[in-house]
N, C-alpha and C positions, 0 to 999 in steps of 0.2 A: 607812713612812716616804720610801723611796726613790725605791719605784713613782709616789706622790703626786705627787715632787717632778718625776719625768720626765714623768709626764702635766701637769704646770703650767707644763713648759718652754714657752719662747715657740715652739721648733722644733716639736718634737712640736705641739704645737696649729697649726703652718701645717701639717705634716702631715696631720692629721685631719681640715681643713677641705677636703683636697685627694681624700680618699677616701668613695667615697658607700657609706656601713656599710650602707645598704638594696639593694646591688647585690651579685650575685656574679659576677664576672669569669672570664674563661677566662685558664688560663696565660699566654697571649702578651700580652694585656691587664694581667695582675696586673707583670707584669715588665714591662713598656714604663710601667707606671704609677710603680712603685718609684722606676724611676732618675729618677725629675722631681720625687721627694720633695726638701726640705733633706735636706741630707748633714751628719754629725758631722765634729767635726774628725779623727776616726780612720777606717782604713775596715773599715767595721759588717759582723760575718756577716750573711748573707741565710741562714734557714732555712725550710723547706716543713713545716707544724705539719697532723698528720691525727688528727683526734677517730675511732677506731674502733667499729663496733657489733658487738664481741666483747664475751667475758666474761671482763674480764683473772683473775677469782679461779681459772676453770678453767686448768689447765697444757696442756690439748691445745688451747688457744685463744692461747697466748702469739704474740708477733710480732716478728722479728727479722730480722736479714740484713745485706747489706753489698750495695754498687755501686760501678762505677766511675764516678765523673764524666768525662764527656765533655770538661768544659774545667777539670778538678781544682775542689779547694774552694778555693787563693785561699791557704790557711795553710801555715805551714811546721809541719811536724807532725815530733815528736819521737819518734824512736824507738829502742826497745832492745831487745835481745837475747837470751835465755838459750839458752845453746850452750857446749858444751865446746870450742870453735874459735872465741873471740872474734876472731879476727885474720881470718878472712874474712868476718866480719859487720862489722867496722868498714870493711874495706876498701871493701865492699859499699855504705857509707854508713848503716850506724848510728851513733846516737851514742854511745850506750855498748854494752858486750858484756859477756860471762862468764857465770858460774853460780854457785860457792860466794860469791864475792865480792858480787855482783848480789843475790843472795837475801837476802844480810846487808845489805846495803846497804837494800832495801825494806821486809825485815821493823822495822828500827828507822823509817821511818814514811817513806821518801823516794818520792815518784810525780810527782816534774818531769819527766813525759814525757807524751806522747799514745797510744802505742803500744806495748805489748810482744809479742814475737813471741818462739816458744819452738821449740825442735827438737822432734822426738817423743820422744825419751828425755829430754832436759831435763825432760820434764813431768814426771817423779815427782819431780823436788825439786822444780820451781816449785809443785808444789800445796802446800807450805808454805808458799807466802804469799798461798793462795788467801784468806783473810781480808780480806788488805791490799787486792788486787788487785779480787776479785770486787766487793764493796760500790760503786766507782767505775765499773766496766764496764770494766775495763784486763785481766782475767783472760783468755789466751790461751784462746782455741777453735777446734777442728778447722770449725767452721760456719762462722765468717769468716775462715778463711784464714791464720789468726793461729799456729797449730801447723802448723808445714812443714819438710820438711831442705830444701826449696827457698831459703833465706835470701834468696839475692841476687832473686830473684825476687819472693818475700815483700816485703822492705823496698821496692823498684822501684814494686811499683803502689801500697804503702799512699804513700807519698811523693806518685806521681803522680796522686792523687786516690780513692784507695778512702774510703769510708767506710762506717761500722758504724751502724746504727740498732737501737731495741729500745724496745719498749712498755713507758709506766710502769703503775701499778696504776690508773691513773683511763682506759686504753684509749688516752692521747693516744702520739702518737710525733712527733719533732720529727728532720729532717732535717737537716745542713748541703748549701749547693745553692751555695755562692761567697761572694762580698765584693761591696761595694758600688761596688768598681773596676771590676767587670765588665760587660761592654755588657750590653742589654736581650736580646740574643740566645742570650747566653753562659748567661744567668740560666735563661731560656725552656728552652733542651735539656737543662743539669742540671735544675731541677725537673721537668722532663717525663718525665726517667732515674729522678728519684727516685721519681715517682710510682708508675711501670712497676714498679720495685722493690718497692714496696709492697704491689703488687697480686700479685707473683708471691710474695711472704712470706703471703698469705691461709691461715689454717689450712685443711685440707681439712673439718674438722669444724662449719667454719661456713658455714652456706648463708645466701642471701640477700645483701643489701645490706652492703658491708664498710667503705666510704668516708664517714661522717656528714656529717664537714665538713673543709674542706681551707683554710688561708689561706698566706699566704707574710707573710714581715714583716722586717724589718732589727732590729738591736740595739737602735737607738734610734728606732722606727718605727712607727705603730699595725699592725695586722694587716689582711693585703687578702684578703678572702675570694675565696675560687676555686669556682667551681661543680662540685660532685663528678658530677654525675648523669650526664655523660657515660662515666664510668669507673666507674660501678657497671651497668653491662651486664650 
């Protein structure tokens, strides 16, 4: 019902009339067009969506990764750190830090944060809350840089605009690339960085065309199709 109401809103209809649904745009064109669409009363999040030509049922074709957005994500990122030295993490900018006490809090269902970082040694204890963090995509992972002993650097990178992405069960991936308050140039450069990161995450076991579809949209806007052909060389 909410989606029907959104699509029936005056703002959405106005936006849809400005987007040529039969056309695929370049990243530059799509970013510029998005910034001309009617805006909501809040600073909407902008995401790149990719439909991948992989088989999500095969474990060797999972697609996930991280990237550092050139202009940041525009989002205030809440970071917690599982560590035996919480004072160091808090001084480096963590919103909360600790080990046994923090694990107990998360075990109780608290997940009011965006990224969880853990030291290498603390991971032995953090595995106790894998059932809480895992399904929400919040479990620290060495591949995403969230298991590290360089805590200060890890916090800095996350807050500066490092984002994670992971393919879902239908071979779709969404990557945050900024806010509607960004300039079209900032959105374009962030979007191009996201597409580059997706291409770099292509499984070795997959051959041939990788990107079946690309689009960009804001929270309250229709999707703008992006031409994926140049990236499937």
